[in-house]
C-alpha positions as a Markdown table, in Angstrom:
| # | Residue | x | y | z |
|---|---|---|---|---|
| 1 | Met | -56.9 | -175.0 | -80.3 |
| 2 | Arg | -60.0 | -172.6 | -79.4 |
| 3 | Ala | -57.2 | -170.2 | -78.3 |
| 4 | Phe | -56.2 | -170.2 | -81.7 |
| 5 | Phe | -59.3 | -169.5 | -83.4 |
| 6 | Cys | -60.1 | -167.1 | -80.9 |
| 7 | Cys | -56.6 | -165.2 | -81.6 |
| 8 | Val | -57.6 | -165.6 | -85.7 |
| 9 | Thr | -61.0 | -164.3 | -85.1 |
| 10 | Ser | -59.5 | -161.4 | -83.2 |
| 11 | Leu | -57.0 | -160.6 | -85.9 |
| 12 | Leu | -59.5 | -160.8 | -88.9 |
| 13 | Ile | -61.9 | -158.6 | -86.7 |
| 14 | Leu | -58.9 | -156.2 | -86.6 |
| 15 | Ile | -58.1 | -156.3 | -90.1 |
| 16 | Leu | -61.8 | -156.0 | -91.1 |
| 17 | Phe | -62.1 | -152.7 | -88.8 |
| 18 | Gln | -58.8 | -151.5 | -90.0 |
| 19 | Tyr | -59.5 | -151.2 | -93.8 |
| 20 | Pro | -62.3 | -148.8 | -93.4 |
| 21 | Leu | -60.4 | -146.6 | -90.9 |
| 22 | Asp | -57.9 | -146.4 | -93.6 |
| 23 | Ala | -60.0 | -145.9 | -96.6 |
| 24 | Ala | -61.5 | -142.7 | -94.6 |
| 25 | Ser | -57.8 | -141.6 | -93.5 |
| 26 | Ile | -56.7 | -141.8 | -97.4 |
| 27 | Ser | -59.9 | -140.0 | -98.5 |
| 28 | Asp | -59.7 | -137.3 | -95.9 |
| 29 | Asn | -56.0 | -136.9 | -96.2 |
| 30 | Leu | -56.8 | -136.2 | -99.9 |
| 31 | Asp | -59.3 | -133.8 | -99.4 |
| 32 | Leu | -57.3 | -132.0 | -96.9 |
| 33 | Gly | -54.3 | -131.8 | -99.2 |
| 34 | Met | -56.3 | -130.6 | -102.0 |
| 35 | Thr | -57.3 | -127.8 | -99.6 |
| 36 | Lys | -54.2 | -127.0 | -98.3 |
| 37 | Leu | -53.2 | -127.2 | -102.2 |
| 38 | Glu | -55.9 | -124.4 | -103.5 |
| 39 | Lys | -55.0 | -122.5 | -100.2 |
| 40 | Glu | -51.0 | -122.3 | -101.7 |
| 41 | Asp | -50.0 | -124.1 | -98.5 |
| 42 | Tyr | -47.8 | -126.2 | -100.4 |
| 43 | Ser | -45.8 | -127.8 | -97.5 |
| 44 | Ala | -49.1 | -129.0 | -96.0 |
| 45 | Ala | -50.4 | -130.4 | -99.0 |
| 46 | Ile | -47.3 | -132.3 | -99.6 |
| 47 | Thr | -47.6 | -133.7 | -95.9 |
| 48 | Lys | -51.4 | -134.9 | -96.5 |
| 49 | Phe | -50.4 | -136.6 | -100.2 |
| 50 | Thr | -47.4 | -138.3 | -98.3 |
| 51 | Glu | -49.7 | -139.5 | -95.4 |
| 52 | Val | -52.0 | -141.0 | -98.1 |
| 53 | Leu | -48.9 | -142.7 | -99.8 |
| 54 | Glu | -48.2 | -144.1 | -96.5 |
| 55 | Leu | -51.4 | -145.6 | -96.4 |
| 56 | Asp | -51.7 | -146.5 | -99.9 |
| 57 | Pro | -48.4 | -146.8 | -102.1 |
| 58 | Thr | -50.5 | -147.4 | -105.2 |
| 59 | Asn | -52.5 | -144.1 | -105.2 |
| 60 | Ser | -51.6 | -142.6 | -108.3 |
| 61 | Val | -53.5 | -139.4 | -107.7 |
| 62 | Ala | -51.6 | -138.4 | -104.5 |
| 63 | Phe | -48.5 | -138.9 | -106.2 |
| 64 | Asn | -49.7 | -136.4 | -109.1 |
| 65 | Leu | -51.1 | -134.0 | -106.5 |
| 66 | Arg | -47.7 | -134.0 | -104.2 |
| 67 | Gly | -45.7 | -133.5 | -107.5 |
| 68 | Val | -48.2 | -130.4 | -108.3 |
| 69 | Ser | -47.3 | -129.1 | -104.8 |
| 70 | Lys | -43.9 | -129.2 | -105.1 |
| 71 | Ala | -44.0 | -127.7 | -108.5 |
| 72 | Lys | -46.0 | -124.9 | -107.2 |
| 73 | Arg | -43.3 | -124.1 | -104.5 |
| 74 | Gly | -41.0 | -124.1 | -107.4 |
| 75 | Asp | -39.4 | -127.8 | -106.6 |
| 76 | Phe | -39.7 | -128.9 | -110.4 |
| 77 | Gln | -37.0 | -131.2 | -110.0 |
| 78 | Gly | -38.7 | -132.9 | -106.8 |
| 79 | Ser | -41.7 | -133.3 | -108.9 |
| 80 | Ile | -40.5 | -135.1 | -111.6 |
| 81 | Pro | -40.2 | -138.4 | -109.2 |
| 82 | Asp | -43.9 | -138.2 | -108.4 |
| 83 | Tyr | -45.1 | -137.7 | -111.8 |
| 84 | Asn | -43.4 | -140.7 | -113.1 |
| 85 | Gln | -44.7 | -142.8 | -110.2 |
| 86 | Ser | -48.1 | -141.7 | -111.1 |
| 87 | Leu | -47.9 | -142.6 | -114.8 |
| 88 | Lys | -46.2 | -146.1 | -113.4 |
| 89 | Leu | -49.5 | -146.5 | -112.0 |
| 90 | Asp | -51.4 | -145.2 | -114.2 |
| 91 | Ser | -49.9 | -144.5 | -117.5 |
| 92 | Ile | -52.7 | -143.1 | -119.4 |
| 93 | Asn | -53.4 | -140.1 | -116.6 |
| 94 | Val | -53.6 | -137.1 | -118.9 |
| 95 | Asp | -53.4 | -134.4 | -116.3 |
| 96 | Thr | -50.3 | -136.2 | -115.1 |
| 97 | Leu | -48.6 | -136.0 | -118.5 |
| 98 | Asn | -49.5 | -132.4 | -118.7 |
| 99 | Asn | -47.9 | -131.6 | -115.1 |
| 100 | Arg | -44.6 | -133.5 | -115.9 |
| 101 | Gly | -44.4 | -131.9 | -119.2 |
| 102 | Ile | -44.9 | -128.6 | -117.6 |
| 103 | Ala | -41.9 | -129.5 | -115.2 |
| 104 | Lys | -39.7 | -130.8 | -117.8 |
| 105 | Ala | -40.3 | -127.5 | -119.5 |
| 106 | Arg | -39.5 | -125.3 | -116.7 |
| 107 | Leu | -36.3 | -127.5 | -116.4 |
| 108 | Gly | -35.5 | -126.3 | -119.5 |
| 109 | Asp | -35.9 | -129.8 | -121.1 |
| 110 | Ile | -38.2 | -128.8 | -123.6 |
| 111 | Asp | -37.4 | -131.8 | -126.1 |
| 112 | Asp | -38.8 | -134.1 | -123.5 |
| 113 | Ala | -42.0 | -132.0 | -122.2 |
| 114 | Ile | -42.9 | -131.8 | -126.3 |
| 115 | Lys | -43.2 | -135.6 | -125.9 |
| 116 | Asp | -45.5 | -135.8 | -122.6 |
| 117 | Phe | -47.7 | -133.2 | -124.5 |
| 118 | Asp | -47.7 | -135.5 | -127.5 |
| 119 | Arg | -48.6 | -138.8 | -125.6 |
| 120 | Ala | -51.6 | -136.7 | -123.8 |
| 121 | Ile | -52.6 | -135.4 | -127.3 |
| 122 | Lys | -52.5 | -139.3 | -128.3 |
| 123 | Ile | -54.5 | -140.4 | -125.6 |
| 124 | Asp | -57.1 | -137.4 | -125.4 |
| 125 | Glu | -57.4 | -135.4 | -128.3 |
| 126 | Asn | -60.1 | -133.3 | -127.2 |
| 127 | Asn | -57.9 | -132.0 | -123.7 |
| 128 | Ala | -57.5 | -128.2 | -124.6 |
| 129 | Ser | -54.5 | -128.0 | -121.9 |
| 130 | Ser | -52.5 | -130.5 | -123.8 |
| 131 | Tyr | -52.5 | -128.5 | -127.0 |
| 132 | Phe | -52.4 | -125.3 | -125.0 |
| 133 | Asn | -48.8 | -126.7 | -123.2 |
| 134 | His | -47.5 | -128.2 | -126.7 |
| 135 | Gly | -48.0 | -124.7 | -128.3 |
| 136 | Ile | -46.1 | -123.3 | -125.2 |
| 137 | Ser | -43.2 | -125.8 | -125.7 |
| 138 | Met | -43.4 | -125.4 | -129.6 |
| 139 | Asp | -43.0 | -121.6 | -129.4 |
| 140 | Met | -39.9 | -122.1 | -126.9 |
| 141 | Thr | -38.4 | -124.1 | -129.8 |
| 142 | Gly | -39.3 | -121.4 | -132.2 |
| 143 | Asn | -41.8 | -123.2 | -134.1 |
| 144 | Leu | -44.3 | -120.7 | -133.8 |
| 145 | Glu | -46.8 | -121.9 | -136.8 |
| 146 | Thr | -47.2 | -125.2 | -134.9 |
| 147 | Ala | -47.5 | -123.3 | -131.7 |
| 148 | Cys | -50.2 | -121.3 | -133.5 |
| 149 | Ser | -52.1 | -124.2 | -134.5 |
| 150 | Asp | -51.8 | -125.9 | -131.2 |
| 151 | Trp | -53.5 | -122.7 | -129.6 |
| 152 | Val | -56.3 | -122.7 | -132.1 |
| 153 | Asn | -56.9 | -126.2 | -131.1 |
| 154 | Ala | -56.6 | -125.1 | -127.6 |
| 155 | Arg | -58.9 | -122.3 | -127.9 |
| 156 | Asp | -61.5 | -124.0 | -129.9 |
| 157 | Leu | -61.3 | -126.8 | -126.9 |
| 158 | Gly | -62.4 | -124.4 | -124.5 |
| 159 | Asp | -59.1 | -123.0 | -122.9 |
| 160 | Pro | -59.2 | -119.6 | -122.1 |
| 161 | Arg | -55.8 | -119.0 | -122.1 |
| 162 | Ala | -55.3 | -119.5 | -125.9 |
| 163 | Asn | -56.7 | -116.5 | -127.3 |
| 164 | Lys | -54.3 | -114.3 | -125.4 |
| 165 | Tyr | -51.5 | -116.4 | -126.9 |
| 166 | Ile | -53.0 | -116.3 | -130.5 |
| 167 | Ile | -53.5 | -112.4 | -130.4 |
| 168 | Gln | -49.7 | -111.8 | -129.4 |
| 169 | Asn | -48.3 | -114.4 | -131.5 |
| 170 | Cys | -50.6 | -115.6 | -134.4 |
| 171 | His | -50.9 | -113.3 | -137.5 |
């Protein structure tokens, strides 16, 4: 009986000490992945975000950032499953909706991209990027009137890219 409690106690101590190490490792790998992403080392970023997901398969941020890393290296098709998983874990993440919408647009799926941007706008009507991206997609469909309205909203909400599109396309 004493040997049993000794083993249980040892197991509990191991679990208690293991969790903080995993939490630190998750945080460290997220930080390293973001640094690699900022330095445009997309393969290394993907590796770091994958390591986070091996420790915590419910980390929506890691799925989103791994998707961004894939998209940045041109793998838009490969980014979609990561964005989908991120949204399963956090269905109201406007950044992920915008990222998935951009990937869909780059793949030519403009209608689904617009749905993602519409949803992002419904979740956060003050997100300038959602309006900007919606405007780009509306322009791609030939709906310049809506695109210009979106870009004006994006500009008014602080997106610095919007003014260029307004000047070039909206009269």
